[in-house]
C-alpha positions in Angstrom: 0.0 0.0 0.0 1.2 3.6 -0.6 2.9 5.0 2.5 1.7 8.1 4.2 4.5 10.7 4.1 6.5 10.9 7.3 5.6 14.6 7.8 1.9 13.7 8.0 2.6 10.9 10.5 4.8 13.2 12.6 2.0 15.8 12.8 -0.5 13.1 13.7 1.8 11.9 16.4 2.2 15.4 17.8 -1.5 16.1 17.6 -1.0 19.0 15.3 -2.2 17.9 11.8 -4.0 20.8 10.2 -6.3 18.7 8.0 -6.9 15.2 9.4 -9.6 14.4 6.8 -7.0 14.8 4.1 -5.1 11.8 5.4 -7.6 9.7 7.5 -10.6 7.8 6.3 -11.1 6.4 2.9 -8.8 7.6 0.1 -7.7 6.5 -3.4 -4.0 6.8 -3.7 -2.2 5.7 -6.9 -5.3 3.8 -7.9 -5.6 2.0 -4.6 -8.6 2.5 -2.4 -7.7 2.2 1.2 -8.7 3.2 4.7 -6.4 4.9 7.2 -7.2 5.2 10.9 -5.2 6.9 13.6 -5.5 4.8 16.8 -2.5 5.4 19.1 -2.5 2.9 22.0 -4.4 0.2 20.1 -3.3 -3.4 20.4 -4.9 -4.7 17.2 -7.2 -3.2 14.5 -9.4 -4.8 11.9 -11.4 -3.3 9.0 -14.9 -4.8 9.1 -17.1 -4.9 5.9 -20.6 -6.3 5.5 -23.1 -7.8 7.9 -24.3 -11.3 8.8 -23.0 -14.0 6.5 -21.4 -11.2 4.3 -19.4 -9.9 7.2 -15.7 -10.1 6.9 -12.8 -8.6 8.8 -9.4 -7.6 7.4 -6.5 -6.9 9.7 -5.2 -3.3 9.3 -1.5 -2.9 9.1 0.0 -0.6 11.7 3.2 1.4 11.5 4.0 1.1 15.2 3.0 4.7 16.1 -0.8 4.5 15.8 -1.4 4.6 12.0 -3.3 1.7 10.6 -4.2 1.0 6.9 -6.1 -1.6 4.9 -7.5 -1.8 1.4 -11.3 -1.2 1.1 -13.7 -1.3 -1.9 -14.8 2.1 -3.1 -18.5 1.6 -2.4 -18.3 -0.6 0.7 -19.5 0.7 4.1 -17.0 -0.2 6.8 -16.4 -0.2 10.5 -13.2 -0.3 12.5 -12.9 -2.9 15.2 -10.2 -2.1 17.8 -8.7 -4.1 20.6 -7.7 -1.7 23.4 -5.9 -2.6 26.6 -9.3 -2.2 28.4 -11.6 -3.9 25.8 -12.8 -4.1 22.2 -14.8 -1.5 20.3 -16.4 -1.5 16.9 -17.6 1.7 15.4 -17.9 3.6 12.1 -15.0 5.7 11.2 -15.3 9.4 12.2 -13.3 10.3 9.1 -15.6 8.7 6.7 -18.3 11.4 6.9 -18.5 14.5 4.8 -19.3 18.0 5.8 -22.1 18.0 8.3 -23.0 21.5 9.3 -24.9 23.2 6.5 -23.6 26.3 4.7 -26.6 28.1 6.3 -25.5 27.1 9.7 -22.0 28.3 9.1 -23.2 31.6 7.6 -25.7 32.4 10.3 -23.2 31.6 13.1 -20.7 34.0 11.4 -23.4 36.7 11.2 -24.4 36.2 14.8 -27.9 35.3 13.6 -28.1 31.6 14.4 -30.4 31.7 17.3 -30.8 27.9 17.4 -27.1 27.6 18.0 -27.3 25.0 20.8 -28.7 22.5 18.3 -25.8 23.0 15.9 -22.7 23.8 17.9 -21.7 22.0 21.1 -22.3 18.2 21.4 -25.5 17.0 19.7 -26.7 13.4 19.5 -27.2 12.6 15.8 -28.0 9.7 13.6 -26.1 10.1 10.3 -26.5 7.4 7.5 -28.1 5.2 10.1 -25.2 5.5 12.5 -25.7 6.9 16.0 -23.1 9.2 17.5 -22.3 12.8 18.6 -21.6 15.8 16.3 -19.2 18.1 18.0 -18.8 21.6 16.8 -17.0 24.6 18.3 -16.1 28.1 17.2 -12.3 28.7 17.5 -11.3 30.9 14.5 -7.7 31.6 15.7 -6.8 28.0 16.6 -4.4 26.1 14.4 -5.7 22.7 15.7 -8.7 21.5 17.7 -9.4 18.0 18.9 -12.1 16.4 21.0 -10.9 14.7 24.2 -13.0 12.7 26.6 -13.7 9.5 28.5 -14.4 7.8 25.2 -10.8 8.2 23.9 -8.8 8.0 27.1 -8.4 11.8 27.1 -5.9 11.4 24.3 -5.7 14.7 22.3 -4.2 12.8 19.3 -7.2 10.6 18.8 -10.0 12.8 17.4 -8.7 15.9 15.6 -11.5 18.0 14.1 -12.1 19.4 10.7 -12.0 23.2 10.2 -14.8 24.6 8.0 -14.0 27.4 5.7 -15.3 30.8 6.9 -15.8 31.8 10.5 -13.5 29.2 12.1 -16.0 26.5 13.2 -14.5 23.0 13.7 -16.6 19.9 13.5 -16.4 16.1 14.0 -18.9 13.4 14.2 -17.8 10.6 16.5 -19.9 7.4 16.1 -20.8 5.2 19.1 -20.8 7.9 21.8 -24.0 8.2 23.9 -25.5 10.7 26.3 -23.5 11.1 29.4 -20.0 11.1 27.8 -17.7 13.6 29.3 -15.6 15.7 27.0 -13.5 18.9 26.4 -11.7 20.5 23.6 -7.9 20.4 23.2 -6.8 23.5 21.2 -3.5 24.7 19.9 -3.1 28.4 19.4 -1.9 30.0 16.1 1.4 30.5 17.8 1.7 26.7 18.4 1.0 27.0 22.1 -1.0 24.1 23.6 -3.9 25.7 25.5 -5.5 24.4 28.7 -8.3 22.0 27.7 -11.5 23.9 27.4 -15.1 23.1 28.4 -17.6 23.5 25.6 -19.2 27.0 25.5 -22.4 25.4 24.1 -22.5 22.4 26.5 -26.1 21.7 27.6 -24.9 19.6 30.6 -21.8 19.6 32.8 -20.0 17.5 35.4 -20.7 18.2 39.0 -18.4 21.1 40.1 -15.6 21.2 41.1 -15.1 18.9 38.1 -15.1 21.0 34.9 -15.9 18.6 32.0 -18.8 19.1 29.6 -21.3 16.3 29.3 -23.1 15.1 26.2 -26.8 15.9 27.0 -29.5 13.4 26.4 -32.0 14.1 23.7 -35.0 15.9 25.1 -37.3 13.4 26.7 -39.9 15.4 28.4 -43.5 15.9 27.6 -44.7 19.4 28.5 -48.2 19.8 29.8 -48.3 23.7 29.9 -49.8 24.5 26.5 -52.7 26.3 28.1 -50.4 28.3 30.3 -48.2 29.4 27.4 -51.3 30.3 25.3 -52.7 32.5 28.1 -49.3 34.1 28.7 -49.0 35.0 25.0 -52.3 36.9 25.1 -51.8 38.6 28.5 -50.6 42.2 29.1 -47.8 41.8 31.7 -47.9 45.5 32.6 -51.5 45.3 33.8 -51.3 42.0 35.5 -50.4 41.4 39.1 -46.8 40.3 39.6 -45.4 39.4 43.0 -42.1 37.6 42.7 -40.2 35.4 45.3 -36.5 35.6 44.6 -34.7 32.4 45.6 -31.3 30.6 45.6 -32.7 27.2 45.2 -29.8 25.3 46.7 -29.7 27.2 50.0 -33.5 27.4 50.3 -33.5 23.6 50.2 -30.3 23.2 52.2 -30.6 21.0 55.3 -28.7 21.2 58.6 -26.5 18.4 57.2 -25.5 20.6 54.3 -27.3 18.9 51.4 -28.5 21.3 48.6 -31.5 19.3 47.5 -32.6 18.9 43.9 -35.1 20.1 41.3 -37.4 17.2 42.2 -37.3 18.2 45.9 -38.0 21.8 44.8 -41.0 20.5 42.9 -42.3 18.8 46.1 -41.5 21.6 48.6 -41.1 24.9 46.9 -44.1 24.9 44.6 -46.6 24.2 47.4 -44.9 27.0 49.5 -45.2 29.5 46.7 -48.9 28.6 46.3 -49.5 28.9 50.0 -47.8 32.3 50.1 -49.6 33.5 47.0 -46.6 34.6 44.9 -47.3 34.8 41.2 -43.7 34.2 40.1 -40.5 32.7 41.4 -37.2 34.2 40.3 -34.2 31.8 40.3 -30.8 33.2 41.1 -28.6 32.1 38.2 -28.7 28.3 37.6 -26.5 28.4 34.5 -23.4 26.2 35.4 -20.8 28.1 37.4 -17.5 26.8 38.8 -17.6 28.6 42.1 -20.7 28.2 44.3 -19.8 31.3 46.3 -20.6 33.4 43.3 -24.2 32.4 43.8 -24.3 31.7 40.0 -23.4 35.2 38.9 -20.1 34.0 37.4 -21.3 31.4 35.0 -19.3 29.5 32.3 -22.0 27.4 30.7 -24.8 29.6 29.5 -26.7 26.7 28.0 -26.5 24.2 30.9 -28.5 24.0 34.1 -26.2 23.5 37.0 -25.5 19.8 37.8 -25.7 20.7 41.5 -29.5 20.3 41.4 -30.0 17.4 39.0 -30.3 16.8 35.2 -31.9 19.2 32.8 -35.0 17.2 32.4 -35.6 17.6 36.2 -35.5 21.3 35.8 -38.0 21.1 32.9 -40.2 19.1 35.2 -40.0 21.8 37.9 -41.0 24.5 35.4 -43.8 22.5 34.1 -45.2 21.9 37.6 -44.8 25.6 38.4 -47.0 26.4 35.4 -49.6 23.8 36.5 -49.7 25.5 39.9 -50.2 29.0 38.3 -46.6 30.2 39.0 -44.4 31.8 36.5 -40.6 31.1 36.4 -38.0 33.9 35.9 -34.3 33.2 35.5 -31.5 35.5 36.5 -29.4 35.6 33.3 -25.8 37.0 33.2 -24.6 38.4 29.8 -22.3 41.0 31.3 -19.2 39.1 32.3 -17.7 35.7 32.9 -14.9 34.3 35.2 -11.4 33.9 34.0 -11.0 30.1 34.9 -8.6 28.6 32.4 -11.0 25.8 31.4 -13.6 28.4 30.4 -14.0 31.2 27.8 -11.0 33.2 28.6 -8.7 33.5 25.6 -10.5 30.5 24.3 -8.5 29.9 21.1 -5.4 31.7 22.3 -6.9 35.1 21.6 -9.5 37.4 23.3 -12.3 35.7 21.5 -15.3 36.2 23.8 -13.8 39.1 25.7 -12.2 42.4 24.7 -8.4 42.4 24.1 -8.0 45.8 25.8 -8.5 45.4 29.6 -10.0 48.8 29.7 -12.9 47.3 28.0 -12.5 43.6 28.7 -11.7 43.3 32.4 -14.3 44.0 35.1 -12.4 45.5 38.1 -15.3 45.1 40.5 -15.7 41.4 40.1 -12.3 40.3 38.7 -14.1 38.9 35.6 -13.9 39.3 31.9 -16.5 41.3 29.9 -18.2 39.9 26.8 -17.4 41.8 23.6 -21.0 42.3 22.5 -19.8 44.3 19.5 -18.6 41.1 17.9 -21.3 39.5 15.9 -20.5 35.9 16.9 -20.4 36.8 20.7 -23.7 38.8 20.4 -25.3 35.8 18.6 -24.0 33.4 21.3 -25.6 35.4 24.1 -28.9 36.0 22.4 -29.0 32.3 21.5 -28.6 31.5 25.2 -31.4 33.8 26.2 -33.8 32.2 23.6 -32.6 28.7 24.6 -33.8 29.1 28.1 -37.1 30.7 27.1 -37.9 28.2 24.3 -36.4 25.0 25.6 -37.4 25.4 29.3 -40.6 27.5 28.8 -39.3 30.2 31.1 -41.6 33.1 31.6 -38.9 35.8 31.8 -35.3 36.7 32.2 -34.0 39.1 34.7 -30.9 40.5 33.0 -28.1 41.1 35.5 -25.7 44.1 35.7 -27.3 46.0 32.8 -25.8 49.3 34.0 -22.3 47.8 33.9 -22.8 47.1 30.2 -24.3 50.4 29.3 -21.5 52.6 30.5 -17.9 52.3 29.3 -16.7 54.1 32.4 -18.7 51.9 34.8 -16.6 51.7 38.1 -13.6 53.2 36.2 -11.5 56.2 36.9 -10.4 58.7 34.2 -8.0 57.1 31.8 -9.2 53.6 32.7 -11.8 53.4 30.0 -12.1 53.8 26.2 -14.7 56.4 24.9 -17.1 55.4 22.1 -16.7 56.6 18.6 -18.3 59.9 19.5 -16.1 60.4 22.6 -18.9 59.5 25.0 -19.2 57.1 27.9 -22.2 55.2 26.5 -21.6 51.7 25.3 -23.3 51.8 21.9 -22.6 48.2 21.2 -24.4 47.2 24.4 -27.4 49.4 23.5 -27.7 47.7 20.2 -27.3 44.3 21.9 -30.1 44.9 24.3 -32.4 46.2 21.6 -31.8 43.1 19.5 -32.2 40.8 22.4 -35.5 42.3 23.5 -36.8 42.5 20.0 -36.2 38.8 19.5 -37.6 37.8 22.9 -40.7 39.8 21.9 -40.9 38.0 18.6 -40.1 34.5 19.7 -40.8 34.4 23.5 -44.6 33.9 23.4 -45.2 36.5 26.0 -42.0 36.0 28.1 -40.7 39.2 29.7 -37.3 40.7 30.2 -36.4 42.7 33.3 -33.4 44.9 33.6 -31.3 45.3 36.7 -30.4 48.8 35.8 -29.4 51.2 38.7 -28.9 54.5 36.9 -31.1 57.1 35.2 -30.5 55.7 31.7 -33.5 56.9 29.7 -35.9 54.5 28.0 -34.9 51.2 29.5 -38.5 50.0 29.2 -39.4 52.1 26.2 -40.0 50.2 22.9 -37.1 49.8 20.6 -38.9 51.5 17.8 -39.1 54.6 20.0 -35.3 54.4 20.7 -35.6 52.6 24.0 -33.8 49.4 25.1 -37.1 47.4 24.9 -37.2 45.7 28.4 -40.6 45.0 29.8 -39.6 46.0 33.3 -36.7 47.7 35.2 -35.8 47.3 38.9 -36.4 50.5 40.8 -33.2 50.7 42.8 -33.8 54.3 43.8 -37.1 53.4 45.5 -35.4 50.6 47.4 -32.5 52.8 48.6 -34.7 55.7 49.6 -37.3 53.7 51.5 -34.7 51.5 53.3 -32.9 54.7 54.4 -36.2 56.1 55.7 -37.1 53.1 57.6 -33.7 52.8 59.2 -34.2 56.2 60.9 -35.5 56.6 64.4 -39.2 57.3 64.0 -38.7 60.5 66.0 -37.0 62.1 63.0 -39.0 60.5 60.1 -41.3 63.4 59.7 -38.4 65.5 58.5 -37.3 63.0 55.8 -40.6 62.4 54.1 -38.9 63.0 50.7 -37.4 59.5 51.0 -41.0 58.2 50.7 -42.3 60.7 48.2 -39.4 61.3 45.9 -39.8 57.9 44.1 -43.3 59.0 42.9 -41.7 61.9 40.9 -40.3 59.3 38.4 -42.4 56.2 39.3 -44.1 56.2 35.9 -41.1 57.1 33.7 -40.3 53.4 33.4 -42.2 50.1 34.1 -40.8 49.4 37.5 -40.4 46.4 39.8 -39.9 47.3 43.4 -37.0 45.0 44.5 -36.0 43.8 47.9 -33.4 41.4 46.5 -30.6 39.2 47.8 -28.2 42.2 47.4 -30.0 43.9 50.3 -29.4 41.1 52.9 -25.7 40.2 52.3 -22.2 41.6 52.8 -22.8 43.0 56.2 -26.0 44.9 55.4 -27.9 42.6 57.7 -31.4 41.2 57.2 -34.4 43.3 56.3 -35.6 43.0 59.9 -32.3 44.0 61.4 -32.5 47.4 59.6 -35.6 48.3 61.5 -35.0 50.4 64.6 -36.4 50.0 68.1 -37.2 47.1 70.4 -38.6 43.8 69.0 -42.2 45.1 69.0 -41.2 48.1 66.9 -38.8 46.2 64.6 -41.6 43.8 63.6 -44.1 46.6 63.3 -41.7 48.5 61.1 -41.2 45.4 59.0 -44.9 44.9 58.5 -45.4 48.5 57.7 -42.6 48.5 55.2 -43.9 45.4 53.4 -47.4 46.7 53.4 -46.2 50.0 51.9 -44.3 48.2 49.2 -47.3 46.2 48.2 -49.6 49.3 48.1 -47.0 51.4 46.2 -47.1 51.4 42.3 -44.9 48.8 40.7 -44.5 45.1 40.6 -43.0 43.4 43.7 -40.0 41.2 44.3 -39.0 39.9 47.7 -36.0 37.8 48.6 -36.5 34.5 50.5 -36.5 34.9 54.3 -37.8 38.5 54.1 -41.3 37.2 54.0 -41.1 36.1 57.7 -38.4 38.4 59.1 -35.3 36.3 59.1 -33.0 37.6 61.8 -29.6 37.1 60.2 -28.4 38.1 56.7 -28.5 35.4 54.1 -25.7 32.9 53.7 -25.5 30.6 50.7 -23.9 27.9 52.9 -26.3 28.1 55.8 -29.5 26.1 56.2 -32.6 28.2 55.5 -33.8 29.8 58.8 -37.4 28.6 58.9 -39.3 30.3 61.8 -40.6 28.1 64.7 -44.3 27.4 64.4 -44.8 29.2 67.7 -42.8 32.2 66.8 -45.9 34.5 66.6 -44.2 37.5 65.3 -42.5 35.8 62.4 -45.6 33.8 61.6 -47.5 37.0 61.7 -45.2 38.6 59.1 -45.6 35.5 57.0 -49.4 35.7 57.2 -49.3 39.4 56.3 -47.3 38.7 53.2 -49.7 36.0 52.3 -52.7 38.4 52.7 -50.9 41.2 50.9 -50.4 38.9 47.9 -54.0 37.9 48.0 -55.2 41.4 48.3 -52.9 42.7 45.6 -53.8 40.0 43.1 -57.6 40.3 43.8 -57.7 44.1 43.6 -57.3 45.7 40.2 -56.7 49.1 41.6 -53.4 47.8 43.2 -51.9 46.5 40.0 -53.8 47.4 36.8 -52.3 50.9 36.4 -49.0 50.2 38.1 -47.1 52.0 35.4 -49.5 54.9 34.7 -49.9 58.1 36.7 -53.7 57.8 36.5 -53.5 54.9 38.9 -52.0 56.9 41.8 -52.8 60.1 43.7 -51.3 61.8 46.7 -53.7 62.7 49.5 -51.2 63.4 52.3 -47.5 63.8 51.4 -46.4 66.7 53.6 -47.5 66.0 57.2 -44.1 66.2 58.8 -45.5 66.7 62.3 -47.2 63.4 62.3 -45.2 61.5 59.7 -48.5 60.3 58.1 -48.7 59.5 54.4 -51.9 58.8 52.4 -52.5 58.1 48.7 -55.2 56.6 46.5 -54.9 53.8 44.0 -57.2 53.4 41.0 -58.0 50.7 38.4 -59.1 53.3 35.9 -58.6 57.1 35.6 -60.6 58.9 38.2 -61.7 55.7 40.0 -59.8 56.0 43.3 -61.3 52.8 44.8 -58.4 52.3 47.3 -57.1 54.6 50.0 -53.7 53.8 51.7 -52.8 55.5 55.0 -49.5 54.9 56.8 -48.4 56.1 60.2 -44.6 56.1 60.3 -44.3 56.6 64.1 -45.1 54.5 67.1 -47.7 57.1 68.2 -51.3 56.2 67.4 -53.2 58.9 65.5 -56.8 59.2 66.6 -59.4 61.0 64.6 -57.0 61.6 61.7 -59.1 63.0 58.8 -58.5 61.9 55.2 -60.4 63.4 52.3 -62.0 60.8 50.0 -63.7 61.2 46.6 -66.8 59.0 47.4 -69.4 59.0 50.1 -70.4 56.0 52.1 -68.5 53.1 53.7 -64.8 52.5 53.2 -64.0 49.0 54.3 -60.7 48.2 56.0 -59.2 45.6 53.7 -55.9 45.3 55.5 -54.4 46.6 58.7 -50.8 45.8 59.3 -51.3 46.2 63.0 -53.9 43.5 63.2 -53.5 40.9 65.9 -53.3 38.0 63.4 -50.1 39.7 62.1 -48.6 40.1 65.6 -49.8 43.7 66.0 -51.8 45.4 68.8 -55.1 45.2 66.9 -55.7 48.9 66.8 -57.9 50.1 63.9 -61.4 51.1 62.8 -63.5 48.1 63.5 -63.5 47.0 59.9 -64.2 50.3 58.2 -65.1 53.9 58.3 -68.1 56.0 57.1 -67.4 59.1 55.0 -68.7 62.2 56.7 -69.7 65.5 55.0 -66.6 67.2 56.3 -64.4 68.7 53.6 -60.7 67.7 53.6 -57.9 67.5 51.0 -60.0 69.0 48.3 -62.9 66.6 48.8 -66.4 67.3 50.0 -66.3 64.3 52.4 -63.7 62.6 54.6 -63.0 59.8 56.9 -62.0 60.1 60.6 -59.5 57.4 61.1 -57.6 55.7 63.9 -54.2 55.0 62.4 -52.3 52.4 64.4 -48.7 53.0 65.5 -46.2 52.0 62.8 -49.2 50.7 60.9 -50.7 50.9 57.4 -54.4 50.7 56.4 -55.8 49.7 53.1 -59.3 51.0 52.7 -61.6 50.1 49.8 -64.7 52.0 48.9 -67.8 49.8 49.2 -69.6 50.1 45.8 -72.9 49.3 47.6 -72.7 52.8 49.0 -73.1 54.3 45.5 -76.3 52.4 45.1 -77.8 53.4 48.4 
């Protein structure tokens, strides 16, 4: 048989051959049809042709270094049977297959427009010409050589070199005989000839359990969804007008036992969903569950944007959890992190020996706050990678929304940077125009393909138009976290009540801009970590006052315009700040004060969801009106909420001091009875039970520009929600 040139053999031995398909597989050389296989470490190799009685095996001749050759008819299908030190395998030849990714796949990936990227790149189970295996594909344009390594080839980087496709630098290889569960990585050689650390797959849809870092071939989807009615209703709904109360959770620590176990998705299905139903939350927001190497990052430094963390079970278990949430009437929102990624050597950092996913210039590519690398969203392929991830979670796992982390850090080139530490945009400004374009494209595509799924921006600045439509020049998010409201009100409630009357602007200022965006009021994990203490610990006074203040704060939050988000533990007044490693501090059944706070939150959720005036016009000034905003002597605030312009069905009155206010007069727009729908000082919530006996009758005494008013008893550190009884209009 014709000999393979020594230079080719040497490059195969070194794991550096630039074009393995040119020398391996079936070839006709000098009129001879033969098969070459590269199997270093094999004891014996045969070429197998035919099946049944037609089956015959021909020994392949080895050269002593791992190259084996045997003649083979031009039109015969063949397999290679190999005796390894640990057993015998018989598979089709990876180098017998032609080009597998389509030209459209290659083109769309290069353009950053392949939004089904996870079904093309990564490791996908395929059946090609009747042969089962895995098609591996990875983007590494500046690598001189890429190979697949894994438990199926003894982690030998010489065994499975990949084929480079012309164009954007995508490498592919179909390896027959591999099944779901195989562990793999990519072995890359940079253009300089440097061997890089083995890399996990950026498109992996499953991973090993950390601290192991291998990617795992994911099983083909084997889950039957039952939420078609939920998705159909979601697609038709108006999220701005609907009630939205969200429970933010770190699933592992919520489930964590005193023995340290994190639990699983199946356990969350059994325990978390009934709890959410019991408490009346409409949504659950999961802190990032995309795979991340360091648990202490809480998921905010992910390296596998297409893989649910292995810490909580397989992907199908997560799908089952989401499906059961929908059956229980609960939406699922995922914290999603497109701003940055950690610099772990097995991850995306200098993936092919160059700054591929990140910026080369550290003034743009290194995040000084978090010691992480910043995605280069100005690069088409990177932008497409991130948008494909967002759509993957929404479409594959039926998620109801994405809360996009650290939006502000992406919008400003000088975010957390001193003069000289950042690069201006093309017009000399600080705005990151590439990030603006990225968010606009992301939100446009989620709107087009998401079937009613929402996007929520964690954006902490006054950037205009975060929730304005893209066609009006906005970023196109559905909602934005109202960080200003959170900071102002927490500062107010931390004050001694003696001085609160002089700081009423902390309560009122947020209403100046409350309708400039579609806001979510967030009391998130960030407010109960890093020495800030728990929400309860911020409240001044003795235990009675602390819990009264907490109830007052939560009631004010639920009555205030804006959707609601509350971090786990705040719903019952956890004493200590949250720790990812500690068991969840469930209150004792006989802890009346905490059980009272829990019942209040449950009743607030029920009242909010059942009362259109408290949610329908959350984002319109017609849904809100100040009644008392300047009573500094008594530190009393009062406002109305409406479900339609001019309706004013709800009156909210809050006493920010521990001094009861007797006979306090509030002007109301309607005569008759105003029922006390909620009193945060009620005995069932752990309060003193001071109030108005269930309601108050409007009297013909003018006040606050109205012809009638209510004379109210406002409990100490208490809030009242009063609803006009429509029967009074018919009397």
